[in-house]
N, C-alpha and C positions, 0 to 999 in steps of 0.2 A: 497480306493479300486476301481478298474475299473470294474464295473459290466457289461460293454458292451461286454467284452470278456469272460463272465462267462455263463456257462449253468445253467439256472434257472429252477428249477422244484418245484412243490408242490404236496404232496401226497393227493389225493382226491378219496375217495371211490366211488363217483358218476361218475367218468370218465369211459367211455366205450371203448375208442379206444387207447389212449396213454399208452405206457408201458415204463419202464425204459430203456430197451435196445434201443428202437427207439429214445428216448430223447438223447442218448449218441452217435448217429451216427457221428455227427460232432465233431472232436477232439477239446478239450478245455483244458485250464490249470486250470480251477476252476469249481466246481459244488456247487451251493447254493441250498439247499433243505429246503423247508418249511414243517414243520410237524404241523398239526393243533391240536386244543384242543380236549379233550374228547368229542365225539359226532361229530367231523369233522368240516370242514369249512362250513359256510352257503353259499347259492347261491351268495349273495352279496360279501362275502369275496373271493370266487372263481373268480368272475367277476373282482374284483379289482386286484387280483394276476395276472390274465391273461393280464389285462391292463398294468401291470408293467413288462410284458415280461416273466412271469413264465409259464411254460408248465405243464398242469396237467398230472399226471401219476398215474396209479393204480398198486398196487403190487400183485394183485390177488383177489380171491373171499373172502378171510378172512379179517375181520376188526381187525386191531391191536390196542392195547391200546396205548394211547398217549405217555406214558412213555417208551414203548418199540419200537415204530415206528422209533424214531431217531437212536437208536442203530441198528435196522435192516437196515435202508437205508444206513448208513455208511458201514456196512458189505457188503451189496450188491454192493455198489459203488466200494469198494476196490476189490471185486471179479471180477466185470465186467471190471474194468480198469486195471487189472493185478497185483494189489498190493499184493495179497495173494499167487500168484503162481509164482512170480519172473519174469514175462514177462510184463515189463512195456510198455504198448502201448503208453502212453504219460504221462508226469508228471501232476499230478492233486492235487490240494489243496482242501480238502473236507471242506465245510463250512456249517454244519447243523445248522438250525435255528429252535428251538422248541418254538412254541408259547403257 
């Protein structure tokens, strides 16, 4: 799989600036989303993810449970990319990764 042409994000409750809509500004054919464990990513894990090209995004002020965050991110991506309302902005393969 060619990850160079993939939008890479990771859900991090400590992120203060990045949001999902901003992360999707550049059209892409794939989105790879990392969802952390219960308790969230550590500072070191977040640093490593950023070093691997992942952009931190926050989904809002509420902390989601690890088992529901993957489902939520896929639903949000489908909505934002047009999959749920029949207006495909661009084809997108959703690749959630739950750690």
